[in-house]
N, C-alpha and C positions, 0 to 999 in steps of 0.2 A: 642483252645489250642495254646500256644505260644512256642517259642524255649526253655524257661526256664522250662516249664512244661514237655516237651517231650524229653527224652534222644535221641538225634539225632544219636549218634554213635551206637545204639543198632542194627540197621539193616545194618550197613556198611559191605561190602564184606571182606572176608579173604584177607590175603596178596597175595594169589594166584588169587585174583579177583573174587572168587566165594562166593556166600552167604552160610552161615552155614545152612546145612539142618535141624539142630535142631531148629534154629530160625524160619525157614519156617514152620515147623510142629507146633511150639508153636503159631505162629501168626494165622495159619489156625484153630487150635483148639480153640483159644481164640475168633475167629470171629463167632463161632457157636452160642454162647449165644447172641452176638450182633445182628446177623442176625435174630434170633427168636424174639428178642425184637423189631427190626426195622420193623417187619411185620405190626405192628400197628402204625408206624410213620406217622405223619401228613405231609401235604404239607409244612406247615410253618417250621417244623423241617428239612425237606430235603432241602428246600430253604436256610435255615441258613447255612447248611454245604457247599452248593455250593457257597454261597457268601464268606465264609471264604476262600475257595479254590481260588476263583477269586481274592480276595484282596491280598492273599499271592503271587499269580502268578504275578500280576501287580507290587507288591512291588519289585520284582526281575527282572524287565524289563531290566535294564542295565546289570545285571549279565547274563541274557539270551543272550543279544547281544554279550557279550564277549565269552560265551561258544560256540555259533554257529560259531563265527569267528575262534575259536580255532579248532573246530572239522572239519569244511570243508569250511571256508572262506565265509560263507553265509552273504550277506549284510544285514544291519539293516532293510531296506525297505522290503526285502523278509521275514525276521523274523516277522515283523509286519503283512504283508499281508497273509502269508501262514501258520504261526504258531499261533500267538496271535489272529488275527481276527477271524478265524474259531471257536476257543474255546469261545471267547467272544460272538460271534453270537449264539453259542449253548446255552451258559448260559443265554443270554437275552431271548431266546425263551422259555427256561424252566421256568424262573422266571415269564413270562407272561402267561403261559398256563398250568403249572403243576396241579393246582387245577382242571381244566377241564379234563385233561387227567386221573387223578386218580378217577374221579367219576365213579361208576358203570353205565354201559350203558344198558338200557332196550331194550329188543327185543320182538316184538309182537309174540304171540303164533302161531304156525302152526295149521293146521286144527284139528289134533287129540290131540293137547295140549291145546285146549280151556278150560278155567277154571284154568289155571296156570299163574304164573308170572315168567318171565325169565329175567336174567340180566347177564352181563359179568363183573367180578371183576378183577382188576389188582393187583396181588400179587407180591412182590419181589421174584426173583428166589432164593436168599439166598446168598451164598458165591460165588463170581465170580472172575475169573482170566482174566486179560487183558495183552496180550503179544504184545508190541508195536514195530514198526520197526525203522530203523535208518534214513530213508529218510525225514520224517517229525516227528522227535522224540517227539516234544511237542504236536502238534495238534492231532496226531494219538494215543497219550497216554491220554491226558486230555479230548479230545472230547468224547471218549467212557466212560471215568470216570464220566463225568458230567451226561451222560445218565444213567449209573449204579447207581449213587447216587440219581438221580431223581426218579428212580424206587424203591429205598429203600434198595439197596444191600450193603453188605460189599464187599471190593475189595482188591485183591492182584495184584500188578503191577510188570511186568517184562519189563523194558526198554531195549533198544539195547545196547550191549557192544561196538558197533562201533562208538558211539557218547558219549564218556565217560564224557566230560565236561558238555554237556547238561544233561545227566543222573544224574550227581552229583547235578545240580541245581534242577532237578525234585525231587530228594530225599530230598533235603532241604525243598522244598515246602511242600511235603507230611508230613514230620516229624514235621513241624511247625504247621500243621493244624489238623492232625489226630493221635490218638494213634493207635498202631498196631492192636488192636482188632476191629478197624473200617476200616482203610485203611493202608496197608503196601506196601512198595516198596523194592524189592530185586534186586540188581545189580549182574551181572555175565553173563556167556556165556552158552554154551550147557549144562554143568553139572547142573547149576542152573535151566535152563529150564526143564531138565529131572526130577529134584527133585520136581518141581512144578506140572508137568504133571502126576506125580504118585498119586497126591491127588484127592479125589472125589469131585471136585468142582460142583456147581449146574449149572454153565454155564462158557464157555470159549469164549473169544472174541480175535481172533488172526488176525493180519495184517502182511502179508508177502508173500512169494513166494508160488506158487501151490505145489511145492515139499515138502516144510516144512509144508504147510497146511495139506497135506495128513498124515504126521506123527502126527500132533496135533489131527486130527480127529480120527486116530487109537488109540491114547492114551485116548481120551475122550470116545471112544467106550467101553473101559474096565470098565468104571463106568456108562455107559449110560448117559453121560453128554451131554447136548445140546451144540451146537457150533454156533458161527458166524465166518465165514472165509471171510476176505477181502483180496483177492489174486491179481492176475494181468493178464497179457496176452498181446498179440500183438494188441493193439487197433488201428484199421485202420481208415484212413481219406480218404474221397472221395471228390475231387474237380471237379465238373461237368462243362461242357463248358459254361454254363450260369452264373456261380458263379461270384460274385464281387471279382476279383482276388486281388485287393489291400487290401481289408478288410480281405480276407482269409489269405493272406501272413502275415499281421500284427498280426492277432490273432493266427495263427498256429505257427509262430515264437515265440510268447509269451508262448503258451501252451507247446511247445516242449522244449524250452531252459530255462524255469522256473526251478530253482533248478538244472540247468545244465542237464536237461533230466531225473533226478532221481525222477520221479513222476509216480505212478501206472496208472494214467489215461492220461499220456502224449500221443500225437499222436506218434505211433510207426513207421508208414510208411504212405506214401500218394500216393493214386492213382489219377493221374491227367489226364484229357482227353488230348489225344495227340495234339489236335488242339490248346490248350492253355498252354501246358507244358512249353514252352520256356518263355512265358510272365510271368507265375507263378514263375519260377526259378529266373528270373530277378527281380521280385518284392520281393522275399524272400531275395536275395542278398542285395538289397537296404535297406531293413528293418534291416538286421543284421549289415550292415555298419553304419547305423544311430544310432543304439542302443549300439553297442559294439566297434565300430571303423572300419575304412576302411582297415587297414592293419593288418597282423597277429600279429605284435608287439603291436599295439594299443589294439587289442582284448585281448591279454594275460595280458596286464596291466589294463584292465577294472575292476573297483571295483564292477561292477554289475553282474559278472559271478561267480557263486558258483563253487567250485572245486568238483571233484569226492571224495567220502567219504574216501577212503584209497587207498594204492598202489595196493592191490590185485584187487579191482574193476577197477582201472585205467588200469591195464594190461588186464583184461578181455575185456573191451570196446575197448582198442587199438587192441586187437587180432581180434575182429570182424571187425574193420576197415581194418587191414592189409590183412585179409583173403578175404574180398570183393574186395579190389584193386588187389590182386594177381589173382583173378578169372576174372578180366576184368571190374569191376565197374569203373565208371568215376567220378572223383572228381569235383564237381561244386562249392564248397566253403569249406574253412577250411582245415582240415586234419592234423593240427599241433598237436603234442603230446609231452608232457614233463612228463615222468613218475615220476621224482623226486618231481615235484610240484603237482602231481595228476591233471594235466591239459590236457584237450583235447578241442580243439577249436570247436565252433559250425560248424557242418559239414553237407553238403548236398551231397548226392550220387545219381548217375544216372546209368541206364543200369546195374542194379545188377543182376547177374545170380540167378536163382531160387534156385540153390543148395548151395548158400553162407550161412554161418552160421548166418549172420545177418538177413536173411529171415526166420530162423527157431527158433531163440531164442529171448526172450524179451530183447530189447536193454538196457533200463534203463540207458541211457547216451546220450550225445549230438550228436548223429548221426541220420540223417533223410534220409532214402531211398525214392526216388521219382520215381514212376513207371508210365509210360505212358500207357493209355488204350484206346481202341476203343469202346468196348461194355460194358455197365453197367451190362448186364446179366453175363458176364464173371467175372467181379469184384465180384459180389454177390456170384457167384458159388465158387470163390476162398476163400472168407471170410467164407462161410458155410462149406468148406472142412476142416477148422481148428477148434481148440477149440474155444468155445464162449468167446469173449473178454470182458474185464471189461467195456470198453467204445467203442463207434463208433461215428464218426463224418461225416456229409455230408454237403457239400457246394453247393447250387444250388438255382436258382430262379424258377425252374420248379416244381410245386407241385406234378405232376405225378411222377417225378423221386424221389423226397423226399419220397413220400408214398411208392414207390416200394422198396426203400432201407429199410425203417422202417418196412414194412410188411414182407419182405422176408429174413430178417436177425434177429439174436438174440444176444443181448449183455446186460451186466449189466445195463448200462445207455446209453443215446444217446444225442447228441446235433445237432441241425440244424443251420447252419451258425454261429457256435461257437464251442469252445472246452474247456474241463477241468472245465468250470464254473459251470456245473451242480453239482459238488461236494459241492459248497458253497451254494446251494439252500436248506435251511433248511426244506422246505415243501415237498421236494422230497425224496423218498427212495434212499439211496446210498448203492449199493452192487453189487455183481457179480452174475453169473449164471453158474452152473456146475464148469468147470475148473477155472473160474475167481472168484468164491466165493459162499458162502451160507449165506443167511440172509441179513438184511438191517440195516442201521444206520442212524443217524441224526434226530433231532427233535422228533416228536411223534413216528416215526418209531424206533428210538433208544430207547425211553422209553419202547415201546412194546417188543423190542428185549430182554431187561433185565427184563421183566415182564412175569409172567405166567398168561395167560388169562383164568380165571377160570369161567366156566359156572355154574350158580346157578339157580335152578328151585324151585319155591315155589308153593305149591298146595293149592287149596281151596276145601271145601266140594263138590262143584259142578263140579267135574272133568269129562270131556268126557271120559277119559281113563277108568272109571269104567265100561263102556260098554264092555270092553275087558276082564273083570274078569270072571273066571268060576263060576258056571257051564255053559258049552256051550250048552244051550238048542237050540231047533230048531229055535225059534224066534230070539235068540241071534246070532246064526250062520248066519241067513238071514240078520240081521242088520249089522253085521260086513262086510258081503259081499257087501252090498249096500254102506257102507262107503268106502271100497276099490274101488268100481266102480266109486264112486263120485270123487275120486282123479284123475281119468282120464280126468275130465273136465278141461278146461283152467281156470286159476285164473282171477277174475274180475279186 
């Protein structure tokens, strides 16, 4: 469907910025018939929809550059690497594997099910809601959308109101490709979200903070709607004394200051063995100077530093910095703040008191606490004392220490001698655990997230289960007892 066929203005927000609740309800009602029809959709039909989405997105590449620059000065290279590339990778994987994913999967019968044929079929969940965040407004909106379409669902999308220029381009893309009874996008803030969450969707995919995730889960519970929650948390990084400090500094400075720290899987704080802490800090300072400039003025002029998304978030991050410094933290790099320009320099902090707010809250900005440690056991105990993070990173050449960290901690995902990059690996599940999220995304895991795995059993006349039918004669009782006893034996 092209722009001439679809009335783009139909789903635009009111003058107050909120979507019309009547249009939301109309789109949701209209998608019911489509969702029922799409249950029988073929891989070719689903692929065709995704290709149209891909082509419309790429046709607006330059418009996306402009929109990201308007919303928070995101450089084109980061738009390509963190917004377009993940979606294109998701699409490419779906196009190559969807037919295989959709095929029913046969499962061998268990002992008492001899004489039956069992399979798992993948059905679309139906009408799904995707609530996307502001920090990666394209990739965290269209990535789940690709998975939802691959699974055969209709979709309603709620992008973030904090990135209005990008959201407007996303709306143009959706309106150019889909009628509202297939995919609809509604712009707005909390009232629009509330109107959407009142509806009995078949699945909700939410990306955002744990606090809002709890509200989404509570709303979904009213309709017994399944949810996928991609949340966050204070993702720790451990740099052990055997680590390659140069490579660790290069990679951690990339993972932390990408998108100016506004990344759900960014290293939140770094535990560095006391014996190598000073060398690590020096390496980090060298990397930051080489990438963004050696002076504060050069860094502020750097075209490669994204800004904080708005003034409110800039004040929040600046408040974390000032609180830490007031309580005795030592500035090792950065610290410059310009509230008017939503700018905070890449900042390294040392000797942070444990009671500082920066050690309690997810930072989600360009501040990196560096914490010296002596005992790996104590670091692991500290990590385990807090909520389970979305990601955990360990740098070491000692396999025993790597194994200890991975075995004794819990996190949504983990990297060894890397950070953040696991998000881009389409063959890995991406998601949190408990406070950092529920469910998985990406690749086949994303396809399954938006699918109902339906177990189907087919019987033949020679079913072993007939032995369990009454009447329960003496001989039949003995036979059933022997079958139960036989199950105590180990499988061959």
